[in-house]
C-alpha positions in Angstrom: -79.8 -187.4 -23.0 -76.4 -186.3 -24.4 -74.9 -183.5 -22.2 -71.5 -183.2 -23.8 -69.5 -184.4 -26.9 -66.2 -183.8 -28.5 -63.6 -184.8 -31.0 -60.2 -186.3 -30.2 -57.0 -184.5 -31.0 -53.9 -186.8 -30.8 -50.9 -186.1 -28.6 -47.8 -186.4 -30.8 -46.5 -188.9 -31.9 -49.7 -190.9 -31.4 -52.5 -191.7 -33.8 -55.9 -191.0 -32.3 -59.2 -190.3 -34.1 -62.9 -190.4 -33.5 -65.2 -188.7 -31.1 -67.0 -189.2 -27.9 -70.3 -188.5 -26.1 -71.3 -188.2 -22.5 -74.9 -188.8 -21.6 -76.9 -188.6 -18.5 -79.1 -191.5 -17.7 -81.0 -191.7 -14.5 -78.5 -189.4 -12.8 -75.5 -191.5 -14.0 -73.0 -190.1 -16.5 -72.1 -192.5 -19.2 -69.1 -192.0 -21.6 -68.8 -193.6 -25.0 -66.3 -193.4 -27.8 -67.6 -193.4 -31.4 -67.7 -196.4 -33.7 -64.8 -195.0 -35.7 -62.6 -194.5 -32.6 -59.0 -195.5 -33.2 -55.9 -195.3 -31.0 -52.5 -196.7 -31.8 -51.8 -198.0 -28.3 -49.9 -197.3 -25.1 -48.8 -199.4 -22.1 -51.7 -198.2 -19.8 -54.1 -195.8 -21.5 -57.1 -194.4 -19.7 -59.4 -191.4 -19.6 -59.5 -188.6 -17.1 -60.7 -185.0 -17.0 -58.8 -181.7 -16.9 -59.3 -177.9 -17.1 -57.8 -176.5 -20.3 -55.9 -178.1 -23.1 -53.0 -180.2 -21.7 -49.6 -179.2 -22.9 -47.0 -180.9 -20.7 -47.1 -184.3 -19.0 -44.9 -182.8 -16.3 -47.7 -180.3 -15.3 -48.5 -181.2 -11.7 -52.1 -180.0 -11.9 -52.6 -182.3 -15.0 -51.0 -185.3 -13.3 -53.1 -184.7 -10.2 -56.3 -184.4 -12.2 -55.6 -187.6 -14.1 -55.2 -189.6 -10.9 -58.3 -188.0 -9.3 -60.6 -188.3 -12.3 -59.5 -191.6 -13.9 -62.6 -193.4 -15.0 -62.1 -195.7 -18.0 -59.0 -197.8 -18.9 -58.5 -199.0 -22.4 -56.6 -202.2 -23.3 -52.9 -201.7 -22.6 -49.7 -203.4 -23.7 -49.4 -201.1 -26.8 -52.1 -202.7 -28.8 -54.4 -200.9 -31.3 -57.7 -199.9 -29.8 -60.7 -199.6 -32.1 -64.5 -199.0 -32.0 -66.9 -198.2 -29.2 -65.7 -198.2 -25.6 -68.0 -197.2 -22.8 -67.9 -196.6 -19.1 -69.4 -194.6 -16.2 -68.0 -191.5 -14.8 -68.1 -192.1 -11.0 -70.4 -189.8 -9.1 -67.5 -188.8 -6.8 -66.0 -186.9 -9.8 -67.4 -183.4 -10.2 -67.8 -183.6 -14.0 -69.0 -180.0 -14.3 -65.7 -178.7 -12.9 -63.8 -179.8 -16.0 -63.8 -178.8 -19.7 -61.4 -181.3 -21.3 -61.3 -185.1 -21.7 -57.7 -186.5 -21.7 -56.5 -189.8 -22.9 -53.5 -190.4 -20.6 -50.8 -193.1 -20.2 -51.0 -194.1 -16.5 -47.8 -196.3 -16.8 -45.5 -193.5 -18.0 -47.1 -190.0 -17.5 -47.9 -189.0 -21.1 -50.6 -187.1 -23.0 -51.9 -189.5 -25.6 -54.6 -187.1 -26.7 -57.5 -184.9 -25.6 -60.9 -183.6 -26.6 -62.6 -180.3 -25.5 -66.0 -181.0 -23.9 -68.7 -179.3 -26.0 -71.6 -178.9 -23.5 -75.1 -179.3 -24.9 
């Protein structure tokens, strides 16, 4: 059952488009990007969760949240990333405490994009 979804907003100067869903399956939370997902690349991109729309990569709360909630890394080395990518959100992460999904560069702290979680 889908419990949340959202649409990506790119972090300038990046190109990011598509959407995502989060579904609950047997108590596990599964994340998946849409078939039309596209990201122009970063050295070490990955997903994490945050509270509110991220505005500054220097924000200590954002940086802490990204490290604590990191759950799916995408291909790095600044290659284009397309299509569906899926992964589990670990049970240790309190998913319900967050309202925003963030695509983050873990090599050089940088906001690559985000998507507000629309709870269903």
